[in-house]
C-alpha atoms as one frame of an Amber mdcrd trajectory, in Angstrom:
protein
 -18.394 -70.755 166.040 -21.835 -70.575 164.711 -23.812 -71.083 167.772 -25.500
 -67.714 167.046 -25.000 -64.307 168.546 -23.431 -64.064 171.849 -19.763 -64.451
 172.498 -18.274 -66.050 175.531 -17.338 -62.618 177.054 -20.881 -61.433 176.545
 -22.318 -64.420 178.264 -19.944 -64.004 181.216 -20.618 -60.349 181.462 -24.306
 -60.692 181.428 -24.317 -64.000 183.334 -27.161 -65.220 181.195 -27.384 -65.985
 177.456 -30.405 -64.654 175.477 -32.961 -67.174 174.273 -31.973 -68.452 170.783
 -35.518 -68.697 169.593 -37.799 -65.842 170.478 -41.504 -65.732 169.382 -42.003
 -62.856 166.989 -45.071 -63.706 165.065 -47.427 -66.713 165.348 -51.014 -67.180
 164.036 -51.859 -68.924 167.277 -49.920 -66.552 169.620 -47.355 -69.180 170.431
 -49.884 -71.248 172.484 -48.903 -74.531 170.844 -45.076 -74.325 171.157 -44.589
 -72.530 174.456 -43.334 -75.465 176.490 -41.491 -77.081 173.413 -39.765 -73.692
 172.655 -38.669 -73.393 176.247 -37.173 -76.763 176.223 -35.479 -76.269 172.866
 -33.956 -72.930 174.108 -32.724 -74.379 177.378 -31.090 -77.207 175.511 -29.447
 -74.851 172.857 -28.150 -72.510 175.652 -26.785 -75.581 177.470 -25.125 -76.637
 174.240 -23.356 -73.298 173.996 -22.076 -73.392 177.530 -20.763 -76.949 176.962
 -19.097 -75.737 173.764 -17.456 -72.877 175.511 -16.026 -75.318 178.036 -14.687
 -77.476 175.378 -17.191 -80.357 176.355 -17.955 -81.133 172.744 -19.763 -84.341
 172.925 -22.120 -82.877 175.615 -22.608 -79.819 173.460 -23.752 -82.127 170.601
 -25.849 -84.218 172.816 -27.832 -81.104 173.793 -28.261 -80.004 170.246 -29.485
 -83.561 169.370 -31.973 -83.403 172.101 -33.276 -79.928 170.982 -33.657 -81.313
 167.541 -35.675 -84.143 168.743 -37.937 -81.829 170.829 -38.805 -79.983 167.467
 -40.212 -83.184 166.210 -42.897 -83.032 168.817 -44.408 -79.914 167.106 -46.774
 -81.675 164.829 -49.346 -78.775 164.097 -49.358 -77.656 160.428 -49.136 -74.069
 161.498 -45.851 -74.871 163.379 -43.973 -76.334 160.371 -42.351 -73.163 159.322
 -40.895 -72.648 162.878 -40.071 -76.389 163.070 -37.985 -75.919 159.824 -36.295
 -72.910 161.289 -35.471 -74.576 164.585 -33.992 -77.696 162.810 -31.988 -75.630
 160.320 -30.559 -73.540 163.060 -29.687 -76.591 165.088 -28.057 -78.269 162.255
 -26.036 -75.349 161.360 -24.821 -75.072 164.942 -23.819 -78.732 164.915 -22.069
 -78.234 161.586 -20.083 -75.240 163.144 -19.034 -77.503 166.062 -17.924 -80.060
 163.455 -15.929 -77.437 161.494 -14.101 -76.228 164.588 -13.402 -79.742 165.613
 -11.961 -80.378 162.131  -9.706 -77.406 162.426  -8.446 -78.563 165.696  -7.711
 -82.047 164.444  -5.789 -81.156 161.244  -2.804 -79.085 160.521   0.491 -78.300
 162.315  -1.107 -77.845 165.812  -3.626 -80.747 165.567  -4.961 -82.274 168.719
  -5.725 -85.935 168.396  -7.905 -86.004 171.538 -10.734 -84.335 169.604 -10.913
 -86.841 166.878 -13.650 -89.057 168.726 -15.618 -85.775 169.069 -15.173 -84.939
 165.388 -16.425 -88.289 164.332 -19.392 -88.012 166.804 -20.157 -84.538 165.357
 -20.047 -85.901 161.733 -22.364 -88.857 162.448 -24.823 -86.566 164.428 -25.041
 -84.077 161.565 -25.671 -86.805 159.016 -28.342 -88.327 161.280 -30.298 -85.117
 161.604 -30.032 -84.220 157.920 -31.361 -87.778 157.269 -34.263 -87.143 159.563
 -35.021 -83.802 157.768 -34.952 -85.465 154.418 -37.454 -88.262 155.407 -40.165
 -85.743 155.967
């Protein structure tokens, strides 16, 4: 699953997942995005937890919410980070979609995930469309 670095065992062992987006370098010291980044991180972490619990629609909804939060960062100096956030969120959603596709095809397919797969596909398309409109 492409929801970044921590495995389920690491999360359970530590009890807490590391923030997906940490401030490394910023011309403004992160003053503009502190609140936005905190919300985005919270939603991405929640998405991971939902994913590990096989609550795929909730996981996708958290990623969509995180993506929408990135659109609130309008400062020109923030655009490089916004692109990074959005790209990472879309990749995570594509990973969910890929996993769902594997679970709904082949010999051991599970039809109960088909609606989640369709939701994932439409959500990925929606977010990619938003990125292209910029």
